[in-house]
C-alpha positions in Angstrom: 25.4 44.6 -71.6 26.4 42.0 -68.9 23.3 40.0 -67.8 25.2 38.0 -65.2 23.8 38.2 -61.7 26.8 36.3 -60.3 24.5 33.2 -59.6 25.3 31.0 -62.6 22.5 28.5 -62.3 19.9 31.3 -62.1 21.4 33.1 -65.1 21.2 29.9 -67.1 17.6 29.2 -66.0 16.6 32.8 -67.0 18.2 32.2 -70.4 16.0 29.1 -70.9 12.8 31.0 -69.9 13.7 33.9 -72.1 14.3 31.5 -75.0 10.8 30.0 -74.5 9.2 33.5 -74.5 9.1 33.5 -78.3 7.3 30.1 -78.5 7.8 26.3 -78.1 11.3 24.9 -78.5 12.9 21.5 -78.9 16.0 20.7 -76.9 18.0 21.4 -80.0 16.2 24.7 -80.3 17.0 25.6 -76.7 20.6 24.8 -77.2 20.8 27.0 -80.3 18.9 29.9 -78.6 20.8 29.9 -75.3 24.2 28.8 -76.3 24.2 26.3 -73.3 25.7 22.9 -73.6 23.0 20.2 -74.5 23.2 18.4 -71.1 23.0 21.7 -69.2 20.0 22.9 -71.2 18.2 19.6 -70.8 18.9 19.5 -67.0 17.7 23.0 -66.5 14.6 22.6 -68.6 13.6 19.4 -66.7 14.2 21.1 -63.4 12.1 24.1 -64.4 9.4 21.6 -65.6 9.4 20.1 -62.1 8.6 23.5 -60.6 5.9 24.1 -63.4 7.9 27.1 -64.7 8.3 25.1 -67.9 5.9 22.5 -69.4 5.6 20.4 -72.6 3.3 20.8 -75.5 1.6 17.9 -77.4 4.7 17.5 -79.6 6.9 17.2 -76.5 8.5 20.6 -77.1 9.4 22.9 -74.1 6.9 25.8 -73.4 6.5 28.3 -70.6 4.7 26.6 -67.7 1.5 27.4 -65.8 3.2 28.6 -62.7 4.3 31.7 -64.6 0.7 32.6 -65.3 -0.2 32.1 -61.7 2.6 34.4 -60.5 1.7 37.0 -63.1 -1.9 37.0 -62.0 -0.9 37.4 -58.4 1.4 40.2 -59.2 -1.3 41.9 -61.3 -3.9 41.5 -58.5 -1.5 43.2 -56.0 -0.9 46.1 -58.4 -4.6 46.4 -59.1 -5.6 46.5 -55.5 -2.8 49.0 -54.6 -4.2 51.4 -57.2 -7.9 50.7 -56.7 -8.4 52.6 -53.4 -7.8 56.2 -54.6 -9.4 55.5 -58.0 -12.7 54.2 -56.5 -12.8 57.0 -53.9 -12.4 59.5 -56.7 -15.2 57.7 -58.7 -17.5 57.7 -55.7 -16.8 61.5 -55.2 -17.4 62.2 -58.8 -20.7 60.3 -59.1 -22.0 60.5 -55.5 -22.6 56.7 -55.6 -20.9 53.6 -54.1 -18.1 52.3 -56.3 -16.8 48.7 -56.5 -14.1 46.6 -58.2 -15.0 43.0 -59.2 -12.9 40.1 -60.4 -14.2 36.9 -61.8 -13.6 33.7 -59.7 -14.9 30.7 -61.4 -18.7 31.0 -61.9 -18.9 33.9 -59.4 -17.6 37.4 -59.2 -16.0 38.8 -56.1 -15.9 42.4 -54.8 -12.1 43.0 -54.2 -12.3 46.7 -53.4 -15.1 49.3 -52.7 -15.6 52.9 -51.8 -19.1 53.5 -50.2 -21.3 56.5 -50.5 -20.9 58.2 -47.1 -24.6 58.8 -46.3 -28.2 58.3 -47.4 -29.6 55.4 -49.3 -26.8 53.4 -50.9 -25.9 50.1 -52.4 -23.5 48.4 -50.0 -21.3 45.5 -51.3 -18.8 44.5 -48.7 -15.3 43.6 -49.9 -15.1 39.8 -50.2 -18.7 39.4 -51.2 -19.3 36.9 -53.9 -22.1 37.7 -56.4 -23.6 35.9 -59.3 -22.2 36.1 -62.9 -25.8 35.8 -64.2 -26.9 39.3 -63.4 -25.6 42.8 -62.9 -23.6 45.2 -65.1 -20.2 44.1 -63.8 -21.1 40.5 -64.6 -21.9 41.6 -68.2 -18.4 43.2 -68.4 -16.6 40.2 -67.0 -18.5 37.9 -69.5 -18.6 40.1 -72.6 -15.1 39.4 -73.8 -14.8 35.7 -72.9 -14.1 33.1 -75.6 -17.2 31.9 -77.4 -17.5 28.5 -75.6 -17.3 30.1 -72.1 -19.6 32.9 -73.2 -22.2 30.4 -74.4 -22.0 28.5 -71.1 -22.2 31.6 -69.1 -25.3 32.9 -70.8 -27.3 29.9 -69.7 -29.8 31.1 -67.1 -28.4 34.7 -67.2 -30.6 37.8 -67.0 -28.8 39.3 -70.0 -28.5 38.0 -73.6 -25.8 37.6 -76.3 -27.3 40.6 -78.1 -26.9 42.7 -74.9 -23.2 41.7 -74.5 -22.6 42.5 -78.1 -23.8 46.0 -77.3 -21.5 46.1 -74.3 -18.5 45.3 -76.5 -19.5 48.0 -78.9 -20.0 50.7 -76.3 -17.3 49.7 -73.9 -19.6 49.8 -70.8 -22.6 48.1 -69.4 -25.7 49.1 -67.3 -28.2 47.2 -65.4 -31.6 48.2 -63.9 -32.9 46.0 -61.1 -31.1 43.0 -62.7 -29.1 41.8 -59.6 -31.4 43.3 -57.0 -34.8 45.1 -57.3 -34.5 48.9 -57.1 -30.7 48.9 -57.7 -29.1 50.2 -60.9 -25.4 50.1 -61.9 -22.9 51.0 -64.6 -19.6 49.1 -65.2 -16.6 49.3 -67.4 -13.7 46.9 -68.1 -10.2 47.0 -66.6 -7.6 45.5 -69.0 -4.3 44.0 -68.1 -1.0 44.4 -70.2 -2.2 41.8 -72.7 -5.5 43.8 -73.2 -7.4 41.0 -71.5 -10.3 42.1 -69.3 -9.1 41.4 -65.7 -11.7 43.3 -63.7 -14.8 45.4 -63.8 -15.2 48.9 -62.2 -18.8 49.8 -61.1 -21.0 52.4 -59.5 -24.3 51.4 -58.1 -27.2 52.9 -56.2 -31.0 53.3 -56.1 -32.8 53.5 -59.4 -34.5 56.7 -58.1 -31.1 58.5 -58.3 -29.4 56.6 -61.1 -32.7 56.6 -63.2 -33.6 53.9 -65.7 -30.7 55.1 -67.9 -27.7 55.1 -65.5 -25.2 54.9 -68.3 -26.1 58.4 -69.5 -25.3 59.7 -66.1 -22.2 57.8 -65.1 -20.7 55.8 -68.0 -17.9 58.3 -68.8 -16.8 58.6 -65.1 -16.7 54.7 -64.8 -14.8 54.4 -68.1 -12.3 57.0 -66.9 -11.8 55.1 -63.6 -11.4 51.8 -65.5 -8.9 53.5 -67.8 -6.8 54.7 -64.9 -6.6 51.2 -63.4 -5.7 49.7 -66.8 -3.0 52.3 -67.3 -1.5 51.5 -63.8 -1.4 47.8 -64.8 0.2 48.6 -68.1 2.8 50.8 -66.5 3.9 48.1 -64.1 3.4 45.2 -66.4 
């Protein structure tokens, strides 16, 4: 198959990036993997490094750069938000409660999409709201699969414990009762990107009077199904 686009320099840059997909490479390794002349491979790798598409590891070898992760995250967020509307609306209609999608942003979580219960007493979380990572079922989801060091830091001052998060990982969903706000209960499940990393949390929330003190019994399956639909959409387009 001809991989030429007709723009030679881009084709060669794509060869360099593809070669680095399998791991770090020295200049000699790049030359061997791409078939490019040594000066060309060097010039392209250094130019890509300038644009942060390529970087160097501790041994000075070329590796894929941080800009690629930033672009991938932005593309993933666009796909996630494009799919979220109908999925959250369906979840709201299935449960009769407000549904939200949260993403982590530093030490906070942000509501990036929502479908509100249409009438009666409801938990309203406007899109763009930033909430704590120390309380609430979606905070538990966004924390539960973190690396140990970040997990340990995140648990300091949290309303939930390491034992609770272990249960979340085992079950695949989280619940909270009056944790973020008195009188409000919620159930959340993880949305996973193509690499299986947790990228967001889907939640339903409402008054404890309706969700009871065991909201997971009522709504865990519907929330898991919604999170699964979003995860599948990200995998298909990943």
